[in-house]
C-alpha positions in Angstrom: -166.7 70.3 -2.7 -164.6 67.5 -4.1 -164.2 64.0 -2.5 -160.5 64.7 -2.1 -161.1 67.8 0.0 -163.7 65.9 2.1 -161.4 63.0 2.7 -158.6 65.3 3.8 -161.0 67.0 6.3 -162.1 63.6 7.6 -158.5 62.6 8.1 -158.0 65.7 10.2 -160.9 64.8 12.6 -160.0 63.2 15.9 -160.9 59.5 16.0 -163.6 60.1 18.7 -165.6 62.1 16.2 -165.7 59.5 13.4 -168.8 57.9 14.8 -170.7 61.1 14.5 -169.5 61.7 11.0 -170.5 58.1 10.0 -174.0 58.7 11.5 -174.4 61.9 9.7 -173.4 60.4 6.4 -175.9 57.6 6.9 -178.6 60.1 7.7 -177.8 62.1 4.5 -178.0 58.9 2.4 -181.3 57.9 4.1 -182.8 61.3 3.5 -181.6 61.3 -0.2 -183.2 57.8 -0.7 -186.5 59.0 0.8 -186.6 62.1 -1.4 -185.7 60.2 -4.5 -188.5 57.6 -3.8 -190.9 60.5 -3.3 -189.9 62.0 -6.6 -190.3 58.7 -8.5 -193.7 58.0 -6.9 -195.3 61.3 -8.2 -195.9 60.0 -11.7 -198.2 56.9 -11.3 -199.1 56.6 -15.0 -196.0 54.5 -15.4 -197.4 51.9 -13.0 -201.2 52.2 -13.7 -201.3 53.5 -17.2 -202.8 56.7 -18.4 -205.9 57.6 -20.3 -206.3 60.3 -22.9 -209.8 61.7 -23.2 -211.1 62.8 -26.5 -214.1 64.3 -24.9 -214.8 66.4 -21.8 -214.6 64.1 -18.7 -218.1 65.3 -17.5 -219.6 64.4 -20.8 -218.1 60.9 -20.6 -219.4 60.6 -17.0 -222.9 61.6 -18.1 -222.9 59.0 -20.9 -221.9 56.3 -18.5 -224.7 57.2 -16.1 -227.2 57.2 -19.0 -226.0 53.9 -20.3 -229.1 51.9 -19.3 -231.7 54.5 -20.1 
């Protein structure tokens, strides 16, 4: 749907209904902002960095535990 079509439909709505349309548009924008924040938050390596392991993680953990032996 294009903006022009939507504007024409909104112009045809009685003035009493404009408050409901405004509330719905605000709800849609809020929901969009929440989902876009959730999608951005999935990849935390950008904020905390990421580590690439050359070995198996369990081998590294065993080496750390045996560090003082």
